[in-house]
C-alpha positions in Angstrom: -4.7 -70.6 -24.8 -5.4 -70.3 -21.0 -2.6 -70.6 -18.4 -4.2 -73.8 -17.1 -4.2 -75.5 -20.5 -0.7 -74.3 -21.2 0.5 -75.6 -17.9 -1.2 -79.0 -18.5 0.6 -79.2 -21.8 4.1 -78.3 -20.5 3.9 -80.4 -17.4 2.3 -83.3 -19.3 5.0 -83.2 -21.9 7.7 -83.3 -19.2 6.0 -86.3 -17.5 5.8 -88.1 -20.9 9.6 -87.5 -21.3 10.4 -88.9 -17.9 8.3 -92.0 -18.3 9.7 -92.6 -21.8 13.2 -92.4 -20.5 12.3 -94.8 -17.6 11.0 -97.3 -20.1 14.0 -97.0 -22.4 16.4 -97.4 -19.5 14.5 -100.1 -17.5 16.6 -102.0 -15.0 17.1 -105.7 -15.8 19.1 -106.7 -12.8 20.1 -105.5 -9.3 23.2 -103.8 -10.5 21.1 -101.6 -12.8 18.5 -101.1 -10.1 20.9 -100.0 -7.4 23.9 -98.3 -9.1 22.9 -98.0 -12.8 25.3 -100.8 -13.8 28.3 -98.5 -12.9 28.2 -97.3 -16.5 27.1 -93.6 -16.2 29.5 -91.0 -17.7 30.9 -88.3 -15.4 29.0 -85.6 -17.3 25.6 -87.3 -17.2 26.3 -88.3 -13.5 27.1 -84.6 -12.8 23.8 -83.5 -14.2 21.9 -86.2 -12.5 23.6 -85.4 -9.2 22.8 -81.8 -9.6 19.1 -82.6 -10.2 19.2 -85.0 -7.2 20.7 -82.3 -5.1 18.6 -79.3 -6.2 15.4 -80.5 -4.7 12.2 -78.6 -3.9 14.2 -77.0 -1.1 16.6 -75.5 -3.6 14.2 -74.7 -6.4 11.1 -73.6 -4.5 12.0 -72.8 -0.9 15.6 -71.4 -0.7 14.9 -68.2 -2.6 11.7 -67.8 -0.6 13.6 -68.0 2.6 16.1 -65.5 1.3 13.3 -63.2 0.3 11.8 -63.1 3.8 14.9 -63.7 6.0 17.4 -61.7 3.9 20.9 -62.2 5.3 19.7 -64.9 7.7 18.6 -67.0 4.7 22.2 -67.1 3.4 23.0 -69.9 5.8 21.1 -72.3 3.5 23.0 -71.1 0.5 26.5 -71.4 2.2 25.8 -74.7 3.9 24.4 -76.6 0.9 27.1 -75.3 -1.4 30.1 -75.9 0.9 28.8 -79.3 1.8 29.2 -80.5 -1.8 32.9 -79.5 -1.7 33.4 -81.5 1.5 31.7 -84.5 -0.1 33.7 -84.3 -3.3 37.1 -84.0 -1.5 36.7 -86.3 1.5 34.1 -89.0 0.9 33.0 -89.6 -2.7 36.2 -91.0 -4.2 36.9 -93.3 -1.3 33.4 -94.7 -1.1 33.4 -95.3 -4.9 36.7 -97.2 -4.5 35.1 -99.4 -1.9 32.7 -100.4 -4.6 29.5 -101.5 -2.7 25.9 -100.7 -3.5 24.8 -98.7 -0.5 26.0 -96.7 2.5 24.8 -99.3 5.1 26.7 -102.0 3.1 29.9 -99.9 3.4 29.2 -99.5 7.2 28.5 -103.3 7.5 31.7 -104.2 5.7 33.9 -101.6 7.3 32.7 -102.3 10.9 32.3 -106.0 10.3 28.9 -106.1 11.9 25.3 -106.8 10.9 24.1 -104.8 13.9 26.0 -101.7 12.5 24.2 -102.3 9.2 20.8 -102.3 10.9 21.5 -99.2 12.8 22.7 -97.5 9.6 19.5 -98.5 7.9 17.5 -97.0 10.7 19.4 -93.8 10.5 19.0 -93.7 6.7 15.3 -94.2 6.9 14.9 -91.4 9.5 16.9 -89.1 7.3 15.3 -90.0 4.0 11.7 -89.9 5.1 12.2 -86.5 6.8 13.8 -85.3 3.6 11.1 -86.7 1.3 8.3 -85.1 3.4 9.6 -81.7 2.2 9.7 -82.9 -1.5 6.2 -84.0 -1.4 5.1 -80.7 0.0 6.7 -79.1 -3.0 4.8 -81.3 -5.3 1.5 -80.5 -3.6 2.2 -76.7 -3.7 2.9 -76.8 -7.4 0.0 -79.0 -8.4 -2.5 -77.2 -6.1 -1.8 -73.8 -7.8 -1.0 -74.5 -11.4 -3.1 -77.5 -12.2 -5.9 -76.2 -10.0 -6.5 -79.5 -8.3 -6.7 -80.4 -4.6 -3.4 -81.1 -2.9 -4.4 -84.7 -2.4 -5.0 -85.2 -6.2 -1.7 -83.5 -7.0 0.2 -85.7 -4.6 -1.4 -88.8 -6.1 -0.4 -87.7 -9.6 3.2 -87.0 -8.5 3.4 -90.4 -6.7 2.2 -92.1 -9.8 4.9 -90.6 -12.0 7.6 -91.4 -9.4 6.3 -94.9 -9.1 6.7 -95.5 -12.9 10.3 -94.3 -13.3 11.6 -95.3 -9.8 10.1 -98.7 -9.5 10.4 -99.6 -13.2 13.8 -98.0 -14.0 15.6 -98.2 -10.7 18.8 -96.2 -10.4 19.4 -96.5 -14.2 16.1 -95.0 -15.0 16.3 -92.4 -12.3 19.8 -91.3 -13.5 18.8 -90.6 -17.1 15.5 -89.1 -16.0 17.3 -86.7 -13.7 19.5 -85.6 -16.6 16.3 -84.4 -18.3 14.9 -83.0 -15.1 18.1 -80.9 -14.6 17.7 -79.3 -18.0 14.0 -78.6 -17.3 14.5 -77.1 -13.8 17.6 -75.0 -14.5 15.9 -73.5 -17.6 12.7 -72.9 -15.6 14.7 -71.2 -12.8 16.9 -68.9 -14.9 14.5 -67.7 -17.6 12.1 -65.8 -15.3 15.1 -64.6 -13.3 16.5 -63.0 -16.5 13.1 -61.4 -17.3 12.6 -59.9 -13.9 16.2 -58.7 -13.7 15.7 -56.8 -16.9 12.4 -55.4 -15.5 13.8 -54.1 -12.3 17.4 -53.1 -13.1 17.8 -53.3 -16.9 20.5 -55.9 -16.5 19.8 -59.3 -18.0 22.3 -61.2 -15.7 20.6 -61.8 -12.3 23.8 -62.1 -10.5 24.8 -58.6 -11.6 21.3 -57.2 -11.1 21.5 -58.3 -7.5 24.2 -55.7 -6.9 22.9 -53.3 -9.4 20.6 -50.2 -9.4 16.9 -50.1 -9.8 16.1 -48.8 -13.3 15.5 -45.1 -13.3 15.8 -44.9 -9.6 19.5 -44.1 -9.1 19.6 -46.3 -6.0 20.9 -49.9 -5.6 18.3 -52.7 -5.5 19.5 -53.8 -2.0 19.4 -50.3 -0.7 16.0 -49.7 -2.0 14.8 -53.0 -0.6 16.3 -52.1 2.8 14.4 -48.8 2.8 11.1 -50.5 2.0 11.3 -53.3 4.5 12.5 -51.1 7.4 9.7 -48.6 6.6 7.3 -51.4 7.3 8.9 -52.5 10.6 10.8 -55.4 9.2 14.5 -56.1 9.7 16.9 -54.8 7.0 17.2 -57.3 4.2 21.0 -57.0 4.3 21.3 -57.6 8.0 20.4 -60.5 10.2 18.9 -61.3 13.5 20.3 -64.7 14.1 23.1 -65.2 16.6 26.6 -65.9 15.3 26.7 -69.3 16.9 23.4 -70.3 15.3 24.5 -69.2 11.9 27.7 -71.1 12.2 25.9 -74.3 13.4 23.2 -74.2 10.8 25.8 -73.7 8.0 28.0 -76.5 9.4 25.1 -78.8 9.9 24.0 -78.4 6.3 27.6 -78.9 5.1 28.4 -82.1 6.9 24.8 -83.3 6.5 25.4 -83.0 2.7 28.3 -85.3 3.1 26.2 -87.8 5.0 23.2 -88.0 2.8 22.8 -91.5 1.3 20.9 -90.5 -1.8 23.7 -88.1 -2.8 26.6 -90.5 -1.8 25.1 -93.3 -3.9 25.4 -91.2 -7.0 29.1 -91.7 -6.9 28.7 -95.5 -7.0 27.2 -95.3 -10.5 30.4 -94.2 -12.4 32.9 -96.6 -13.9 36.1 -95.4 -12.1 37.2 -93.7 -9.0 38.6 -90.7 -10.9 35.2 -90.4 -12.6 33.7 -89.9 -9.1 35.9 -86.8 -8.7 35.1 -85.6 -12.2 31.4 -86.0 -11.9 31.5 -84.1 -8.5 33.2 -81.2 -10.3 30.5 -81.2 -13.0 27.8 -81.3 -10.3 29.3 -78.3 -8.6 29.3 -76.4 -11.8 25.7 -77.3 -12.6 24.6 -76.5 -9.0 26.4 -73.2 -9.0 24.2 -71.9 -11.9 21.1 -72.1 -9.6 22.8 -71.2 -6.3 24.4 -68.0 -7.6 21.0 -67.0 -9.0 19.0 -67.7 -5.9 19.9 -64.6 -3.9 18.9 -62.3 -6.8 15.6 -64.2 -7.2 14.9 -63.9 -3.5 15.6 -60.1 -3.4 13.7 -59.4 -6.6 10.7 -61.5 -5.4 10.5 -59.5 -2.1 10.8 -56.2 -4.0 8.1 -57.1 -6.4 5.8 -58.4 -3.7 6.0 -55.2 -1.7 5.7 -52.9 -4.7 2.7 -54.9 -6.0 0.6 -54.9 -2.8 1.8 -51.7 -1.0 3.2 -49.1 -3.4 4.2 -45.7 -2.3 6.3 -44.6 0.6 5.5 -45.0 4.3 5.0 -41.6 5.9 2.2 -40.4 3.7 -0.3 -38.4 5.9 -3.2 -40.8 5.5 -1.3 -44.1 5.3 -3.3 -45.0 2.2 -0.4 -46.8 0.5 -2.1 -49.9 -1.0 -4.4 -50.9 -3.8 -8.1 -50.7 -3.0 -8.5 -54.1 -4.7 -6.2 -57.1 -4.5 -4.0 -58.0 -7.5 -5.2 -60.9 -9.6 -2.2 -63.0 -8.7 -3.1 -62.8 -5.1 -6.7 -63.8 -5.6 -5.5 -66.8 -7.5 -3.0 -67.9 -4.8 -5.6 -67.3 -2.0 -7.4 -70.4 -3.3 -4.4 -72.5 -2.2 -4.5 -71.0 1.3 -0.8 -70.3 0.9 -1.7 -66.6 0.7 -4.2 -65.3 3.3 -5.7 -61.8 3.4 -7.6 -60.7 6.4 -9.0 -57.1 6.2 -8.8 -56.3 9.9 -9.8 -52.7 9.7 -12.3 -53.1 6.9 -10.9 -50.5 4.5 -10.4 -52.8 1.6 -6.7 -52.1 1.5 -3.8 -54.4 2.3 -1.8 -53.4 5.4 1.3 -55.6 5.3 3.8 -54.8 8.0 5.6 -56.2 11.0 3.0 -55.8 13.7 5.3 -57.6 16.2 7.8 -54.7 16.1 7.0 -52.5 19.1 8.9 -49.6 17.6 6.5 -49.5 14.6 3.2 -50.1 16.4 2.5 -46.5 17.2 3.1 -45.5 13.6 0.8 -48.2 12.4 -1.9 -47.1 14.9 -1.7 -43.5 13.6 -2.7 -44.8 10.2 -5.6 -46.7 11.6 -4.0 -50.1 11.0 -5.2 -52.8 13.3 -2.6 -55.5 12.6 -0.8 -57.2 9.7 -3.4 -58.4 7.2 -1.4 -60.5 4.8 0.3 -63.9 5.3 2.5 -65.2 2.5 4.0 -68.7 2.6 7.7 -68.6 2.0 7.4 -71.6 -0.4 5.4 -69.8 -3.0 7.8 -67.0 -3.8 9.7 -68.6 -6.7 6.5 -70.0 -8.1 4.5 -66.8 -7.8 7.3 -64.5 -8.8 6.5 -64.6 -12.6 2.8 -63.9 -11.9 3.6 -61.0 -9.6 6.0 -59.6 -12.3 3.3 -60.1 -15.0 5.5 -62.4 -17.1 4.0 -64.3 -20.1 1.9 -67.5 -19.3 4.5 -69.7 -21.0 7.1 -68.6 -18.4 4.6 -69.4 -15.6 4.0 -72.8 -17.0 7.7 -73.5 -17.4 8.3 -72.6 -13.7 5.5 -75.1 -12.7 7.3 -77.8 -14.7 10.6 -76.9 -13.1 9.3 -77.0 -9.6 7.7 -80.4 -10.2 11.0 -81.7 -11.8 13.0 -80.5 -8.8 10.7 -82.1 -6.2 10.3 -85.4 -8.1 14.0 -85.8 -9.0 15.1 -85.8 -5.4 12.0 -87.7 -4.2 12.9 -90.5 -6.6 16.5 -90.7 -5.4 15.4 -90.8 -1.8 12.8 -93.4 -2.4 15.4 -95.6 -4.2 17.8 -95.3 -1.3 15.0 -96.4 1.1 14.2 -99.3 -1.3 17.8 -100.4 -1.4 18.1 -100.2 2.4 15.1 -102.6 2.8 15.8 -105.0 -0.1 19.6 -105.1 -0.2 20.7 -104.2 3.3 18.0 -105.8 5.3 16.5 -108.6 3.3 19.5 -109.8 1.4 22.2 -108.6 3.8 20.6 -110.0 7.0 17.4 -111.9 6.8 17.6 -113.8 3.5 21.2 -113.8 2.2 20.4 -116.6 -0.3 17.6 -114.8 -2.0 17.9 -114.9 -5.8 18.7 -111.7 -7.8 15.2 -111.8 -9.3 13.7 -112.1 -5.9 15.9 -109.2 -4.6 14.9 -107.0 -7.6 11.2 -107.8 -6.9 11.7 -107.0 -3.2 13.3 -103.7 -4.1 10.4 -102.7 -6.3 7.9 -103.6 -3.7 9.8 -101.6 -1.1 10.0 -98.6 -3.4 6.2 -98.8 -3.9 5.5 -98.9 -0.2 8.0 -96.1 0.4 6.2 -94.0 -2.2 2.9 -94.5 -0.4 4.4 -93.4 3.0 6.1 -90.4 1.3 2.8 -89.3 -0.1 1.2 -89.5 3.3 3.9 -87.4 4.8 3.5 -84.9 2.0 -0.1 -84.1 3.0 1.0 -82.3 6.2 4.8 -81.9 6.5 6.2 -80.3 9.6 7.3 -76.9 8.2 8.5 -75.1 5.1 10.2 -77.2 2.5 13.7 -75.9 3.3 13.1 -76.1 7.0 12.1 -79.7 6.8 15.1 -80.5 4.6 17.4 -78.8 7.1 16.1 -81.2 9.8 17.1 -84.1 7.5 20.5 -82.7 7.0 21.0 -82.3 10.8 20.0 -85.9 11.3 22.5 -87.0 8.6 25.2 -84.9 10.1 24.7 -86.4 13.5 24.2 -90.0 12.6 25.9 -91.1 9.3 28.6 -88.6 8.6 31.0 -89.3 11.5 31.0 -93.1 11.1 31.6 -92.7 7.3 34.5 -90.2 7.8 36.1 -92.2 10.6 35.5 -95.4 8.7 37.7 -94.0 5.9 40.4 -92.2 7.9 40.7 -94.0 11.3 41.9 -97.6 11.5 41.2 -97.7 15.2 37.4 -97.2 14.8 35.6 -100.4 15.6 32.0 -101.7 15.5 31.2 -100.9 19.1 32.2 -97.2 18.6 30.3 -96.9 15.3 27.1 -98.3 16.7 27.2 -96.2 19.9 28.1 -93.1 18.0 25.3 -93.4 15.4 22.7 -94.1 18.1 23.9 -91.2 20.3 23.9 -88.7 17.4 20.5 -89.8 16.0 18.7 -89.9 19.3 20.0 -86.6 20.6 19.3 -84.7 17.4 15.9 -86.2 16.8 15.0 -85.7 20.4 16.0 -82.0 20.3 14.1 -81.4 17.1 11.0 -83.1 18.5 11.2 -81.2 21.8 11.5 -77.7 20.3 9.4 -78.2 17.1 6.9 -80.8 18.3 6.7 -82.2 14.8 4.8 -85.4 15.4 2.7 -83.9 18.2 1.7 -81.2 15.7 0.6 -83.8 13.3 -1.5 -85.3 16.1 -3.1 -81.9 16.7 -1.3 -80.8 19.8 1.2 -78.0 18.9 3.7 -77.2 21.6 7.3 -75.9 21.8 6.6 -72.9 19.5 8.0 -70.0 21.5 10.9 -71.5 23.4 13.8 -70.1 21.4 15.2 -68.6 24.6 15.7 -72.2 25.9 17.7 -73.4 22.9 20.9 -75.2 24.0 23.7 -72.6 23.6 21.3 -70.6 21.5 21.4 -73.2 18.7 18.1 -73.7 16.7 16.8 -77.1 15.8 18.0 -76.5 12.2 21.6 -76.3 13.5 21.6 -78.8 16.4 23.0 -81.5 14.1 26.4 -80.1 14.8 26.1 -80.9 18.5 24.8 -84.3 17.6 27.8 -84.8 15.3 30.2 -83.8 18.0 28.6 -86.2 20.5 28.8 -88.9 17.8 32.5 -88.3 17.3 33.2 -88.2 21.1 31.2 -91.4 21.9 32.5 -93.3 18.9 36.1 -92.5 19.5 35.8 -93.1 23.3 34.1 -96.4 23.0 36.5 -97.6 20.3 39.5 -96.9 22.5 37.9 -98.6 25.4 37.2 -101.8 23.4 39.1 -104.2 21.2 40.6 -102.8 18.0 39.3 -103.9 14.6 40.7 -107.1 13.1 43.9 -106.8 11.0 42.0 -107.4 7.8 39.8 -104.4 8.5 42.7 -102.1 9.3 44.4 -103.3 6.0 41.1 -102.6 4.1 41.1 -99.0 5.5 44.6 -98.5 4.2 43.6 -99.9 0.8 40.7 -97.5 0.5 42.8 -94.5 1.1 45.7 -95.4 -1.2 45.0 -94.4 -4.8 45.5 -96.8 -7.6 47.3 -95.5 -10.7 44.9 -97.3 -13.1 42.0 -95.3 -11.8 
């Protein structure tokens, strides 16, 4: 059986499972559609939350970033892990106790203002569509390679599957679908990691192989990798080039952004009791840790295999002939996706892969007759291509394809439902048509979800960066806009509607403006790239991925200042804040 046929069977079977679950758990009312009837068990909710959380950024892109950035890539690992602890301790139980359907609804009630609700919806849409662009890129990458179809066709297939189980099943369908998707993605991530760990180190546990020795080499994996990458002019894998302040800000932005992501927060509205929210957060952390502790090993082993496959030998040989005369089969296959590009600049038929931007290595490269780096490898393919590079069986490669699609679709579905709820529940019912029937609201929610899927598919055709990079922008926007007003809404009785509105707008506009200025995202989509080489002009040396921290601080400062310069909230609101924070024995 060919790899293509096997992949179609494995991916097709997973799609059939997801759609079957969606039909079985179809939403019959708005309570089912928005919060799964508040009847999800903590264990199931923990698995669903983990699947919702471990998006294409975690499954596909994070290990790829670690593979090429080394130590610098650890900021994503630390930020996304720490953020969940913050969410579980400081926000999830209180929001569940409040008992509403959505984050904008909480903000509307807490800040006694429809205007605050509208601003919250705007922030939510900015965050969610930025996030979903990265997920759809992940879908396109997986389909374009493993199903050997155009990216456009792959996106349409993915959109169709999400449409069925998000629009038909709502949160109830998505929750139980995500339980299945977690099982698929975690199995697909760990199985090849175990195989490759055995190949390289002889140790079957990837986490231990990461710090182990290369089999038969008598040298640690990380030491060997450092030797290889530095001999090619790259920075040591175990050291970084980012400034301390940038590492701190990116990590913190990812942490607090996690606690402000609406599609993650809404998961804690689906459990029966407040204490179940804490329990499901604990389960989610456990399930997330399985992938996140494996990712560094996957990244390191992927970089090691890549270099040994395309450029074996040791730099320093007299003639510099250190590469295969012909390209490996896996590379030829991936070249068809344009995510791997080989340009034989000196016409020798060999692959010269090195850091041609390193001035200290240029003379060495010139002595070998090399005329520039000839290979470009997209960060986002490393997890998907790793089994092929390592020569693993076809069934493992097909399994990874199914896992990558599961990761991207699970998060995309959660994001699209949040967008749908923001339109139908927060805007239509909450503001413009409060007397709409439950049936009408449910229909509006499904229509909004369908429209959101179409927009998400469009964004997936040409997203503004790598999957993890785009997702980092979304986290920065969430950190700067929603997190401060949610936190202050729970812990500050003095916060009022004027402060909340001013804070959200300040954080959102500053952070979005900074990202736009230095990345030129939408101008790039329009065909006018700019702002590429301006890192020296970053504010305080903080990259666009970490600027959400400054946006968050501005939000806090503006919100608290405006609140103290205007009238305090009504007594009933202050009493409500106290009630949210005081635990109830029965829960």
